[in-house]
C-alpha positions in Angstrom: 34.7 -16.2 -42.5 32.7 -13.5 -44.9 31.9 -15.2 -48.3 29.9 -13.8 -51.4 27.4 -16.9 -51.8 24.3 -17.5 -53.8 21.5 -19.1 -51.4 22.2 -22.4 -53.0 25.9 -22.1 -52.1 25.4 -20.9 -48.6 23.2 -23.7 -47.9 26.0 -26.1 -49.4 28.5 -24.8 -46.7 26.0 -25.5 -44.2 25.5 -28.9 -45.2 29.5 -29.3 -45.4 29.6 -28.0 -41.7 27.0 -30.7 -40.8 29.2 -33.5 -41.9 26.6 -35.9 -43.5 27.6 -39.3 -43.9 25.7 -39.7 -47.1 24.8 -37.4 -50.1 22.4 -38.9 -52.6 22.1 -36.5 -55.6 20.2 -36.0 -58.8 19.8 -32.7 -60.4 17.3 -30.5 -61.2 16.9 -26.8 -61.9 17.0 -24.4 -59.5 18.7 -26.9 -57.0 21.4 -28.3 -59.1 24.3 -25.6 -57.9 23.8 -27.5 -54.0 25.0 -31.0 -54.9 27.4 -29.6 -57.5 29.4 -27.6 -54.8 29.0 -30.6 -52.3 30.6 -33.0 -54.8 33.3 -30.6 -55.4 33.9 -30.4 -51.5 33.9 -34.2 -51.4 36.3 -34.1 -54.6 39.0 -31.7 -53.0 38.8 -33.3 -49.6 37.0 -30.5 -47.6 34.0 -32.9 -47.0 34.4 -36.5 -46.0 31.3 -38.0 -47.4 29.9 -40.7 -49.5 28.5 -38.8 -52.6 26.1 -41.1 -54.6 24.8 -40.4 -58.0 21.3 -42.1 -58.3 19.1 -42.1 -61.7 16.2 -40.2 -60.2 14.8 -38.1 -57.5 12.9 -41.1 -55.9 16.0 -42.9 -56.0 17.9 -40.3 -54.0 15.2 -40.0 -51.0 15.3 -43.7 -51.3 19.0 -43.9 -50.8 18.8 -41.4 -48.2 16.2 -43.6 -46.3 18.5 -46.3 -46.5 21.6 -44.6 -45.2 19.6 -43.2 -42.3 18.1 -46.7 -41.5 21.6 -47.8 -40.4 22.6 -44.7 -38.4 24.2 -42.5 -41.1 23.5 -38.7 -41.2 22.2 -38.3 -44.8 21.3 -35.3 -47.1 19.5 -34.7 -50.5 18.1 -31.9 -52.1 15.4 -31.5 -54.8 12.8 -29.2 -56.4 9.6 -28.9 -58.1 8.6 -32.2 -60.3 11.5 -33.9 -58.3 9.8 -33.3 -55.0 6.5 -34.8 -56.2 8.3 -37.6 -57.8 9.7 -38.3 -54.3 6.2 -38.0 -52.6 5.8 -41.8 -52.2 9.2 -41.8 -50.3 8.4 -38.7 -48.2 6.0 -40.7 -46.1 8.3 -43.6 -45.9 11.0 -41.3 -44.4 8.4 -39.7 -41.8 6.8 -42.7 -40.9 10.2 -44.5 -40.2 11.2 -41.5 -38.2 14.5 -41.1 -40.0 15.8 -37.6 -39.3 16.9 -36.8 -43.0 17.5 -33.3 -44.2 16.5 -32.2 -47.7 16.6 -29.0 -49.2 14.1 -28.1 -51.7 14.3 -25.1 -54.0 10.6 -23.8 -54.3 9.8 -23.9 -58.1 6.5 -24.0 -59.9 4.7 -27.2 -60.9 3.9 -28.3 -64.4 1.8 -27.8 -66.4 2.3 -25.2 -68.1 6.1 -26.1 -67.9 8.2 -23.4 -65.8 11.4 -23.5 -64.0 10.6 -20.5 -61.9 9.7 -20.0 -58.5 6.6 -20.5 -56.4 5.8 -22.5 -53.3 3.1 -25.0 -54.7 5.6 -28.0 -54.6 6.5 -28.0 -51.0 3.2 -26.5 -49.7 1.4 -29.7 -51.5 3.4 -32.0 -49.1 2.4 -30.6 -45.8 0.8 -33.4 -44.7 3.9 -35.8 -45.4 5.1 -35.6 -42.0 8.2 -33.6 -42.8 9.1 -30.4 -40.7 8.9 -27.5 -43.1 10.8 -23.9 -42.7 11.3 -21.3 -45.1 14.4 -19.1 -45.6 14.4 -15.4 -46.2 18.0 -15.0 -47.3 21.4 -16.7 -47.8 22.3 -16.2 -44.2 19.3 -18.0 -42.7 19.7 -20.8 -45.5 23.4 -21.8 -44.3 22.3 -21.5 -40.6 19.3 -23.6 -41.2 21.2 -26.5 -42.8 23.0 -26.8 -39.5 19.9 -26.3 -37.2 17.8 -28.3 -39.3 20.1 -31.6 -38.3 20.3 -30.6 -34.6 16.6 -30.5 -34.5 15.5 -33.4 -36.8 18.2 -35.6 -34.8 16.9 -34.8 -31.4 15.4 -38.2 -29.8 12.0 -36.5 -28.9 11.6 -35.4 -32.4 13.6 -37.9 -34.9 11.6 -36.6 -37.9 13.0 -35.6 -41.2 13.3 -31.9 -42.1 12.8 -30.1 -45.3 14.2 -26.5 -45.4 12.8 -24.4 -48.6 14.5 -21.7 -50.5 12.7 -19.5 -53.1 13.9 -20.7 -56.6 16.2 -18.2 -58.3 14.9 -15.3 -55.9 17.1 -16.8 -53.2 18.7 -19.8 -54.7 20.5 -18.0 -57.3 21.2 -14.3 -55.5 24.2 -13.5 -54.1 24.9 -11.6 -50.6 27.8 -11.7 -48.2 27.4 -14.8 -45.9 29.4 -15.4 -42.6 30.3 -19.0 -42.9 31.4 -20.5 -39.4 34.6 -22.2 -38.9 34.5 -26.3 -38.6 35.2 -26.0 -35.1 32.4 -24.0 -34.1 30.0 -26.1 -36.1 31.5 -29.3 -34.5 30.6 -27.6 -30.9 27.3 -26.8 -32.0 26.0 -30.0 -33.8 26.9 -33.5 -31.8 27.7 -36.6 -33.8 24.4 -38.4 -34.9 23.3 -41.0 -32.7 20.0 -42.8 -32.6 18.8 -46.2 -31.8 16.3 -46.3 -34.6 18.6 -48.3 -36.9 19.6 -51.8 -38.2 22.1 -53.1 -36.0 23.3 -56.8 -36.3 24.4 -56.6 -32.6 21.0 -55.6 -31.7 18.8 -56.8 -34.3 15.1 -54.8 -34.7 12.6 -54.6 -37.4 12.1 -51.3 -39.2 9.7 -50.5 -41.8 7.1 -53.5 -40.9 3.5 -53.4 -41.6 1.1 -52.8 -38.9 -2.8 -53.5 -38.6 -5.2 -50.9 -37.9 -4.6 -51.0 -34.0 -1.0 -50.1 -33.9 -0.6 -48.4 -37.3 -2.9 -45.7 -35.1 -0.7 -45.5 -32.4 2.7 -45.0 -34.9 0.5 -42.1 -36.4 -0.1 -40.5 -33.1 3.6 -40.6 -32.0 4.7 -39.5 -35.5 2.4 -36.2 -34.7 4.1 -36.0 -31.1 7.5 -36.0 -32.4 6.6 -33.0 -34.8 5.2 -31.3 -32.0 8.4 -31.6 -29.9 10.0 -29.4 -32.3 8.5 -26.5 -30.5 10.4 -27.7 -27.5 13.5 -28.2 -29.3 13.5 -25.2 -31.4 14.2 -22.6 -28.6 17.1 -24.8 -27.2 18.6 -25.2 -30.7 18.4 -21.5 -31.5 19.8 -20.3 -27.7 22.8 -22.7 -28.5 23.3 -21.5 -31.9 23.3 -17.7 -30.5 25.7 -18.4 -28.1 28.1 -20.3 -30.7 27.5 -18.2 -33.6 26.2 -14.8 -32.3 23.2 -15.0 -35.0 19.6 -15.1 -33.1 16.3 -16.3 -34.7 12.8 -15.8 -33.5 11.2 -19.5 -33.4 8.3 -20.5 -35.8 7.8 -16.9 -36.6 9.5 -13.7 -37.0 7.5 -10.3 -36.5 8.0 -6.7 -37.5 6.4 -4.1 -36.0 3.3 -6.1 -35.3 3.1 -4.9 -31.4 1.0 -1.7 -32.7 0.1 -2.6 -36.1 -3.4 -2.1 -37.4 -2.9 -3.9 -40.7 -0.6 -6.7 -40.8 0.7 -8.9 -43.8 1.3 -12.6 -43.1 3.8 -14.2 -45.6 6.7 -16.4 -45.9 10.0 -16.8 -47.6 12.0 -14.1 -49.6 9.1 -11.5 -50.4 9.0 -10.9 -46.4 12.0 -8.1 -46.9 9.8 -6.4 -49.5 6.8 -6.3 -47.4 9.0 -4.8 -44.5 10.4 -2.0 -46.6 6.8 -1.3 -47.5 5.4 -1.3 -44.1 8.0 1.2 -43.2 7.0 3.4 -45.9 3.2 3.3 -44.9 4.2 4.1 -41.3 6.2 7.5 -42.6 2.6 8.2 -43.8 0.9 7.5 -40.6 -0.5 3.9 -41.4 0.4 1.5 -38.8 1.6 -1.3 -41.0 3.3 -4.8 -39.8 4.7 -7.7 -41.3 4.4 -11.4 -39.8 6.9 -14.0 -41.4 6.3 -17.7 -40.9 9.3 -19.4 -40.7 8.1 -23.1 -39.8 4.8 -24.1 -41.7 5.1 -27.4 -39.7 4.9 -27.7 -37.0 2.4 -24.7 -37.4 2.8 -21.8 -35.3 -0.9 -21.0 -34.5 -0.9 -20.0 -30.9 2.3 -17.6 -31.9 0.3 -16.1 -35.0 -3.1 -15.5 -33.1 -0.8 -13.8 -30.4 0.9 -11.4 -32.7 -2.2 -10.2 -34.6 -4.9 -10.3 -32.3 -5.0 -6.6 -31.6 -4.6 -5.6 -35.4 -7.8 -4.4 -37.6 -7.0 -6.7 -40.3 -4.6 -9.0 -41.7 -3.7 -10.1 -45.2 -1.9 -13.7 -46.2 0.2 -13.2 -49.0 1.5 -16.6 -50.4 2.7 -18.1 -53.7 0.2 -21.1 -53.7 -3.5 -22.0 -54.2 -5.6 -24.8 -53.4 -7.5 -24.7 -56.7 -11.2 -24.5 -56.1 -10.7 -23.0 -52.4 -8.1 -20.7 -51.6 -4.3 -20.6 -50.6 -3.1 -23.2 -48.0 -1.5 -21.0 -45.7 -4.6 -18.9 -45.7 -6.5 -21.9 -44.5 -3.9 -22.7 -41.9 -4.1 -18.9 -40.6 -7.8 -18.8 -40.5 -7.7 -22.2 -38.6 -5.4 -20.7 -36.2 -7.1 -17.7 -35.4 -10.6 -19.2 -35.1 -9.1 -21.9 -32.6 -7.8 -19.2 -30.4 -10.6 -16.8 -30.4 -9.4 -14.1 -32.6 -12.0 -12.6 -34.7 -10.7 -9.9 -37.2 -11.0 -9.7 -41.0 -8.7 -11.8 -43.0 -8.1 -11.6 -46.4 -5.9 -14.0 -49.0 -3.6 -12.7 -51.7 -2.2 -15.0 -54.1 0.6 -13.7 -56.1 4.1 -15.0 -57.4 2.7 -18.3 -59.2 5.1 -19.4 -61.8 7.6 -16.6 -60.7 5.7 -13.7 -61.7 7.1 -10.7 -60.0 5.4 -9.1 -56.8 6.2 -5.4 -56.8 6.2 -2.6 -54.1 3.1 -1.4 -55.8 1.6 -4.7 -55.1 2.3 -4.6 -51.6 0.9 -1.2 -51.5 -2.1 -2.4 -52.7 -2.7 -5.0 -50.5 -2.2 -2.7 -47.6 -4.8 -0.6 -49.2 -7.1 -3.2 -49.4 -6.6 -4.2 -45.7 -7.9 -1.0 -44.7 -10.9 -0.6 -47.3 -11.9 -4.5 -47.5 -11.7 -6.8 -50.4 -12.9 -10.2 -51.4 -11.8 -13.0 -49.3 -9.5 -14.5 -51.9 -7.6 -12.0 -54.7 -5.4 -12.6 -57.3 -2.6 -10.0 -57.4 -2.5 -8.2 -60.8 -5.6 -9.9 -62.2 -8.9 -7.8 -62.3 -12.2 -9.4 -61.8 -15.2 -7.6 -63.3 -13.8 -4.6 -63.4 -12.8 -4.6 -59.7 
């Protein structure tokens, strides 16, 4: 069924189709619409779920952890300062191997106070042990809501999943979305089953203390669970395509990179603008391409290296900054290229902080700088020393 939905509403429909047992909710802009729509679905009976109002984001994730610990499929959502307030609990969820799904509406962090979108909130939590995916549009948002449970709940993975939507640009923008039937969703997503739960019939200890010797092993297994996403993702996407007819391309999505001389690497909703700009440049004889990172964790190092190895230069465009260093995505990309022996010029372009617009002209300028060379780290729209 075709519906005209915002990214938030599309994601809410995806969660409904996944049939979570427990939804723990606390509102924060620009995420609030997701839990509002889910509360309406619970109220009208289209979703059979326990909807729990909590007093903070910290409580929202704590509640989801409690639900998951007894074998329930759990969902929550947040944004910006709310995600940072949850930070303590993120590590409990991943360390406990609880496959919670959380939607994060990417939004700038204070100060200055700002409700608009950049990606510093989620990128600050890359080391928390959560799978991280970044949607480009409303359709992918809905589809990721379903696939995230399929992947997170796989026994080899057993890892919580954070799906990120660009605040306002995606969360509040409307487009036509294909909403599957419940029968299709049930065919795709099996009921949640896990042995990692509190069970009076088979008692076990969860969330216990561990000394250096055993703690180390738990962290190693947590790492292996994240890496297992690489094996489960192709299976999930193949099954998804068979049932829903929509195909996805794994950890990355490439556009005209096969013969590209100059490639922009980016993530999220800005990718479409980059592709449009690449098309216009190709009309003028410039071989431009775009690589969209769909998953930041696990990081697609070999995939990125293989996709750009024949380019003359690459530019990483991102909406975050590790102050005093460079963009975190750029750091990860540089590591991937170095690790896999790809030695080509690479440049970092920081933009969109606090929701500042990134225009066609900005993208054209990035491609021009890839051809001519520039500073290692560049802030879009800010001139330094007249340059």
